[in-house]
N, C-alpha and C positions, 0 to 999 in steps of 0.2 A: 504494500500500500504506500503510495507516494504522499507522505505526510506534508511535504513542502507544498504540493499542489493543493491539498486540503486547506492548509493554513492560508495560502494566498487567496484562494477562492472565498474562504470564510471571512478573511479580513476585508476583502473587497466588498462583500455583501454587507458586512457589519458596518463599515464606514458609510456605505451608501444609505443604509437605513437610519443610521445615526443622524446623518445630514438631512434625510427626508423628514425626520420627526423633530429634530432639535436645531438643525443648521440655521434656519431662517431666524429663529428666536435668538440664537447666539450672535448672528450678524446684527440684529436690531439692538441687542444689548451693547455690542462693541461700538456701533455707530452712535448710540445715544450718549456714550461717554464723551464724544466729541461735540455735543450739541452746542455748548457755549461758544466754542471756536467757530463752528460753521455758521451759526446765526449772526455772530459779529462780522464774519467775512462777507456773507451774502445778504444780510439784512432781510431775510425772509423766514423769520422764526415761525410764522403762522402755519406754513405748510411743511414744517420739519418732519412731523410724524409721517405724513404721506410720502415724503421724499425717501426717508430711510426704509419705509415699507417696500417701495418699488426697488430701490437699490439692493436691499437684502434679498429679495426674491430672485433678481437676476444673478447676483453673486452665488447664491446657493445652487441654482440650476447649473451654473458654469462649473462649480466645484464638483458636483455629482457627475457631470459628464467627464471631467478629467479623471475622476476616480475609476469609472468604468473603463476608460481607454487604457489607463496604466495597468489596471488589473487584468484586462484581456491580453495585453502585451506580455505581461509576466507569466500568465498561464500558458500562452502559446510557446513561449521560450522554454518553460518548464517541461512541456510534453515533447520537446525535441523539434519543434518547428522553428526554422530559422526566420526570424522576423525581419532580418535585414532586407532581403528581396521584397518582402511585403511592403516595408516602409519605402523602399526605392520605387516600387511599382505605384504605391499610393502617391508618391511625389510626382511621378510622370502623369498619372491620371489627374492629379490635382492641377497640374499645369494645363492639361487639355481642357479640364472642366472650367478652369479659371476664365478662359475667354468667353464661355457661355454663362458664367455665374457672376459677371460684373455687377448686375443689378442686385444680386443677393449680398455681395460685399458692400455695395452702396447702402443697402437697407440697414445692414448691421452697423456700419460706421455711423449712419444717421441716428440709429438707436442709442449708440454710445454717447453721442453729443446731446441727445434729448435728455438722457439721464444725468450726465455729468454737469450739464449747464442748467439743470432744473427747469427746463422749458415747460413741462407739465408732468403731472403724476396721475395715478389712478384716482378717479373721483372728480377731476377737474372738468369743466365745460370748455371745450376748445373748438376752434375752427381749423381744420386741416384741409387745405385746398378749398373745395366747394362743400365740404361736409362739416356740419356743426353737430356736436353731441357730447355726451358725457363719456369720459374714458373709463371703460369697464375692465380692460385688460391692457397690459403694456409689456412687451417683450423687446428683445434686441432687434427683431426684424419688423414687427408690426405694432400698430396701435389699433385697438378695437373700440369704436365709438358707437353708442346707442343714441339715436336722434330722438326728437320729441314725439315721433310717431311709433317709437319702439323698435325701429329697424336697426340692425347691427351693420356697421360698416367696418371692413378690414382695410386699413390704410397702411401700406408699406412706408417706412420712414424715408426711403430713398426717393419716393415720388413727391414728397412734400418740400416745397420751396419757401413757404411762409406759414408761420404758426401764430394764431391769435388765441390768447388765453383769457377767458372771461371771468376767471375765478382766482386772480392773482392779487391777493391782499386787499385791494380796493378798486372800485370803478367809479366812473362819473355818471351822473344822471343829468340828462339834458331833455327836459320835457317841454314841448311847445303846446300851449293851450290856446285855441282860437276862440275869440269872443266877437260878437257883433259890435260894430262901431256905434250902435245905438246905446250901448251901455256906458255908464260913467267910468272913466279911466280910474279915478280915485277909488271908487267903490270896488272895482275889480281888483285893483292892487291890494286894498285892505282885506278883502275876502280871501284872496290867495295867500296873503301873509299870515292870516289867522289859521289857514289850513296847514301850512308847512310848519307852523309852531307846534302843531300836535305831534310832530315827529321829533321827540326830544332826544332819542338815541342817534338819529340820523339828521345832522344839521343841513337844512335846505334853505335856499335863498331865492326870492322872487326878484329877478333882475329887471323886470319891467317889460315894455313893449319891444319885441325883437324886430318886427317888421309889420307892414300892412299888406294885405292881399285882398283885392276887390273891396268888399264892405266888411272886412275882418281885420281885427288887430290881434297879433300873435304875441302872447305873453310867454316869457322864457323863465322856467324854474330850473335852477342849477344846484348841484350838490355832489358830495362824495359819500358812497355807502360801502359797507364791507362787501367783499367779493362774494358772489352767489346770492346776495340779498337784493340785487337791483330789480329783479322781476317781481318779487313780492312787494317791495316798496312802491314800484310803479303802479301795480294793480290797486293797492290800497290808496295811493295818492289820487289816481283817477276817480276812484269811487268817492273819496271825500270831497273832491272838487265838484263832482256832479251833484252831490247832496247839498253842498254849500250854495251852489248856484240855484238850486230849486228853492232853498229856504230864503235866499235874498233876491229871488226873481231876476237873476242875471241870465242873459241869453247866450248860450254857447253857439258858435258858428259851425 
Protein backbone atom coordinates (compact mmCIF):
# COMPACT_ATOMS: atom_id res chain seq x y z
CA UNK A 1 0.00 0.00 0.00
CA UNK A 2 1.41 3.36 -1.03
CA UNK A 3 1.08 5.39 2.15
CA UNK A 4 2.63 8.45 0.52
CA UNK A 5 -0.13 8.45 -2.08
CA UNK A 6 -2.80 8.13 0.60
CA UNK A 7 -1.22 10.93 2.65
CA UNK A 8 -1.02 13.25 -0.39
CA UNK A 9 -4.60 12.55 -1.47
CA UNK A 10 -5.90 12.84 2.09
CA UNK A 11 -4.01 16.08 2.74
CA UNK A 12 -5.28 17.58 -0.52
CA UNK A 13 -8.89 16.72 0.29
CA UNK A 14 -8.49 17.88 3.89
CA UNK A 15 -7.07 21.26 2.85
CA UNK A 16 -9.77 21.65 0.21
CA UNK A 17 -12.60 21.04 2.66
CA UNK A 18 -10.97 23.16 5.37
CA UNK A 19 -10.88 26.11 2.99
CA UNK A 20 -14.41 25.29 1.79
CA UNK A 21 -15.82 25.56 5.31
CA UNK A 22 -13.46 27.97 7.08
CA UNK A 23 -11.38 29.69 4.39
CA UNK A 24 -13.73 32.55 3.59
CA UNK A 25 -14.25 33.30 7.29
CA UNK A 26 -10.48 33.28 7.82
CA UNK A 27 -9.92 35.72 4.94
CA UNK A 28 -12.62 38.03 6.31
CA UNK A 29 -11.02 37.95 9.76
CA UNK A 30 -7.60 38.67 8.29
CA UNK A 31 -8.81 41.55 6.12
CA UNK A 32 -10.89 43.00 8.95
CA UNK A 33 -7.69 43.55 10.95
CA UNK A 34 -6.63 46.00 8.24
CA UNK A 35 -9.91 47.93 8.38
CA UNK A 36 -8.57 51.11 9.93
CA UNK A 37 -5.72 51.33 7.39
CA UNK A 38 -7.91 50.62 4.39
CA UNK A 39 -10.65 53.04 5.36
CA UNK A 40 -8.15 55.84 5.94
CA UNK A 41 -6.52 55.15 2.59
CA UNK A 42 -9.66 54.86 0.51
CA UNK A 43 -12.14 56.93 2.55
CA UNK A 44 -14.90 54.43 1.83
CA UNK A 45 -15.55 52.89 5.22
CA UNK A 46 -19.24 52.52 4.48
CA UNK A 47 -18.84 49.63 2.06
CA UNK A 48 -15.88 47.98 3.82
CA UNK A 49 -17.89 44.94 4.89
CA UNK A 50 -19.17 44.31 1.37
CA UNK A 51 -15.69 44.83 -0.03
CA UNK A 52 -13.95 42.26 2.15
CA UNK A 53 -16.83 39.83 1.56
CA UNK A 54 -16.21 39.99 -2.20
CA UNK A 55 -12.42 39.87 -1.96
CA UNK A 56 -12.52 36.97 0.52
CA UNK A 57 -14.76 34.93 -1.76
CA UNK A 58 -12.45 35.39 -4.77
CA UNK A 59 -9.29 34.66 -2.74
CA UNK A 60 -10.79 31.51 -1.26
CA UNK A 61 -11.81 30.14 -4.68
CA UNK A 62 -8.32 30.85 -6.01
CA UNK A 63 -6.61 29.06 -3.10
CA UNK A 64 -8.86 25.99 -3.49
CA UNK A 65 -8.05 25.79 -7.20
CA UNK A 66 -4.30 25.96 -6.46
CA UNK A 67 -4.65 23.20 -3.81
CA UNK A 68 -6.35 20.86 -6.31
CA UNK A 69 -3.76 21.54 -9.02
CA UNK A 70 -0.79 20.97 -6.71
CA UNK A 71 -2.37 17.85 -5.20
CA UNK A 72 -3.12 16.39 -8.65
CA UNK A 73 0.46 17.05 -9.79
CA UNK A 74 1.91 15.34 -6.69
CA UNK A 75 -0.40 12.32 -7.07
CA UNK A 76 0.53 11.88 -10.75
CA UNK A 77 4.20 12.12 -9.87
CA UNK A 78 3.80 9.60 -7.04
CA UNK A 79 2.15 6.95 -9.23
CA UNK A 80 5.03 7.19 -11.70
CA UNK A 81 3.62 9.49 -14.35
CA UNK A 82 6.18 11.99 -15.55
CA UNK A 83 4.42 15.32 -15.30
CA UNK A 84 7.19 17.13 -17.20
CA UNK A 85 5.78 16.34 -20.66
CA UNK A 86 2.29 17.08 -19.35
CA UNK A 87 3.38 20.50 -18.18
CA UNK A 88 5.23 21.11 -21.43
CA UNK A 89 2.21 20.00 -23.43
CA UNK A 90 -0.02 22.16 -21.31
CA UNK A 91 2.25 25.07 -22.06
CA UNK A 92 2.01 24.48 -25.81
CA UNK A 93 -1.75 24.07 -25.62
CA UNK A 94 -1.90 27.18 -23.46
CA UNK A 95 -0.07 29.19 -26.10
CA UNK A 96 -2.40 27.84 -28.80
CA UNK A 97 -5.48 28.56 -26.76
CA UNK A 98 -4.15 31.94 -25.75
CA UNK A 99 -4.85 33.40 -29.15
CA UNK A 100 -8.46 32.31 -28.86
CA UNK A 101 -8.81 33.16 -25.18
CA UNK A 102 -7.84 36.81 -25.27
CA UNK A 103 -11.36 37.84 -24.30
CA UNK A 104 -11.20 35.49 -21.28
CA UNK A 105 -7.93 37.04 -20.14
CA UNK A 106 -9.41 40.49 -20.68
CA UNK A 107 -12.44 39.54 -18.58
CA UNK A 108 -10.27 38.24 -15.73
CA UNK A 109 -7.98 41.28 -15.74
CA UNK A 110 -11.06 43.49 -15.73
CA UNK A 111 -12.38 41.57 -12.71
CA UNK A 112 -9.11 42.05 -10.86
CA UNK A 113 -9.35 45.82 -11.35
CA UNK A 114 -13.03 45.87 -10.33
CA UNK A 115 -12.15 44.23 -7.01
CA UNK A 116 -8.85 45.96 -6.23
CA UNK A 117 -10.17 49.41 -7.17
CA UNK A 118 -13.42 48.85 -5.22
CA UNK A 119 -15.52 49.89 -8.23
CA UNK A 120 -18.52 47.91 -6.97
CA UNK A 121 -19.33 44.91 -4.78
CA UNK A 122 -22.17 42.47 -4.28
CA UNK A 123 -25.34 44.34 -3.34
CA UNK A 124 -24.47 47.58 -5.18
CA UNK A 125 -26.80 49.04 -7.82
CA UNK A 126 -24.70 49.71 -10.89
CA UNK A 127 -24.90 50.44 -14.60
CA UNK A 128 -22.61 48.28 -16.73
CA UNK A 129 -22.90 49.27 -20.36
CA UNK A 130 -26.64 49.44 -21.06
CA UNK A 131 -27.63 47.23 -18.10
CA UNK A 132 -28.75 48.65 -14.74
CA UNK A 133 -29.34 46.33 -11.80
CA UNK A 134 -28.26 45.02 -8.41
CA UNK A 135 -25.04 42.99 -8.28
CA UNK A 136 -26.08 39.52 -7.11
CA UNK A 137 -22.82 37.71 -7.87
CA UNK A 138 -19.29 38.83 -8.63
CA UNK A 139 -16.43 36.67 -9.91
CA UNK A 140 -13.14 37.38 -11.62
CA UNK A 141 -14.77 36.89 -15.02
CA UNK A 142 -18.33 38.17 -14.80
CA UNK A 143 -20.76 40.28 -12.81
CA UNK A 144 -24.35 39.09 -12.48
CA UNK A 145 -26.96 41.88 -12.31
CA UNK A 146 -30.66 41.55 -11.57
CA UNK A 147 -32.64 44.43 -13.03
CA UNK A 148 -35.90 45.99 -11.79
CA UNK A 149 -37.92 43.41 -13.76
CA UNK A 150 -36.13 40.54 -12.03
CA UNK A 151 -34.13 39.56 -15.11
CA UNK A 152 -30.56 38.35 -14.54
CA UNK A 153 -27.82 39.72 -16.78
CA UNK A 154 -24.37 38.12 -17.03
CA UNK A 155 -21.89 40.85 -17.91
CA UNK A 156 -18.23 39.92 -18.68
CA UNK A 157 -15.85 42.43 -17.13
CA UNK A 158 -13.90 42.76 -20.38
CA UNK A 159 -16.94 44.10 -22.23
CA UNK A 160 -17.46 47.00 -19.81
CA UNK A 161 -15.85 50.32 -20.68
CA UNK A 162 -17.66 52.48 -18.13
CA UNK A 163 -19.17 51.77 -14.71
CA UNK A 164 -21.78 53.88 -12.91
CA UNK A 165 -22.33 53.03 -9.23
CA UNK A 166 -25.59 54.36 -7.76
CA UNK A 167 -24.82 53.17 -4.22
CA UNK A 168 -21.41 54.67 -3.46
CA UNK A 169 -21.62 56.52 -0.11
CA UNK A 170 -23.93 59.37 -1.24
CA UNK A 171 -25.83 60.60 -4.29
CA UNK A 172 -27.44 63.87 -5.39
CA UNK A 173 -31.15 64.52 -5.64
CA UNK A 174 -32.20 66.93 -8.37
CA UNK A 175 -35.98 67.06 -8.49
CA UNK A 176 -37.71 69.41 -10.92
CA UNK A 177 -41.31 70.26 -9.93
CA UNK A 178 -43.47 72.02 -12.57
CA UNK A 179 -46.10 74.54 -11.38
CA UNK A 180 -48.55 76.61 -13.33
CA UNK A 181 -47.53 80.25 -13.69
CA UNK A 182 -50.96 81.14 -12.24
CA UNK A 183 -49.61 80.22 -8.80
CA UNK A 184 -47.98 82.70 -6.47
CA UNK A 185 -44.20 82.30 -6.60
CA UNK A 186 -43.85 83.15 -2.91
CA UNK A 187 -46.50 80.63 -1.92
CA UNK A 188 -44.93 77.85 -4.00
CA UNK A 189 -41.52 78.58 -2.53
CA UNK A 190 -42.91 78.53 1.02
CA UNK A 191 -44.90 75.32 0.55
CA UNK A 192 -41.92 73.49 -0.96
CA UNK A 193 -39.65 74.76 1.81
CA UNK A 194 -42.08 73.46 4.44
CA UNK A 195 -42.14 70.07 2.70
CA UNK A 196 -38.38 69.60 2.53
CA UNK A 197 -38.04 70.58 6.20
CA UNK A 198 -39.93 67.38 7.02
CA UNK A 199 -36.87 65.40 5.90
CA UNK A 200 -34.74 66.01 8.98
CA UNK A 201 -32.30 63.15 8.28
CA UNK A 202 -31.80 64.19 4.66
CA UNK A 203 -31.18 67.95 4.26
CA UNK A 204 -32.84 69.24 1.10
CA UNK A 205 -32.93 72.76 -0.34
CA UNK A 206 -35.46 74.53 -2.56
CA UNK A 207 -33.24 76.45 -4.99
CA UNK A 208 -36.14 78.33 -6.55
CA UNK A 209 -37.23 78.64 -10.18
CA UNK A 210 -34.90 76.74 -12.47
CA UNK A 211 -36.54 77.78 -15.76
CA UNK A 212 -39.82 78.59 -17.51
CA UNK A 213 -41.52 76.31 -20.04
CA UNK A 214 -44.67 77.50 -21.84
CA UNK A 215 -47.01 78.44 -18.99
CA UNK A 216 -44.98 76.53 -16.38
CA UNK A 217 -42.37 77.51 -13.84
CA UNK A 218 -39.99 74.69 -12.89
CA UNK A 219 -38.82 74.68 -9.27
CA UNK A 220 -35.58 72.91 -8.41
CA UNK A 221 -35.10 70.88 -5.20
CA UNK A 222 -31.51 69.86 -4.46
CA UNK A 223 -29.83 67.72 -1.81
CA UNK A 224 -27.56 64.84 -0.92
CA UNK A 225 -28.82 61.51 0.41
CA UNK A 226 -27.20 58.32 1.57
CA UNK A 227 -26.51 55.90 -1.27
CA UNK A 228 -29.41 53.59 -2.17
CA UNK A 229 -31.86 55.88 -0.33
CA UNK A 230 -32.51 58.22 -3.28
CA UNK A 231 -35.41 56.24 -4.74
CA UNK A 232 -37.28 56.01 -1.43
CA UNK A 233 -36.67 59.70 -0.66
CA UNK A 234 -37.83 60.79 -4.12
CA UNK A 235 -41.05 58.76 -3.89
CA UNK A 236 -41.87 60.19 -0.48
CA UNK A 237 -40.91 63.72 -1.56
CA UNK A 238 -43.22 63.59 -4.57
CA UNK A 239 -46.05 62.26 -2.43
CA UNK A 240 -45.61 65.01 0.18
CA UNK A 241 -45.44 67.72 -2.50
CA UNK A 242 -48.66 66.50 -4.11
CA UNK A 243 -50.40 66.40 -0.72
CA UNK A 244 -49.19 69.89 0.19
CA UNK A 245 -50.34 71.28 -3.17
CA UNK A 246 -53.84 69.88 -2.64
CA UNK A 247 -54.01 71.38 0.85
CA UNK A 248 -52.83 74.80 -0.33
CA UNK A 249 -54.70 74.77 -3.65
CA UNK A 250 -51.55 75.04 -5.75
CA UNK A 251 -51.73 73.92 -9.37
CA UNK A 252 -49.11 71.46 -10.58
CA UNK A 253 -48.40 71.64 -14.31
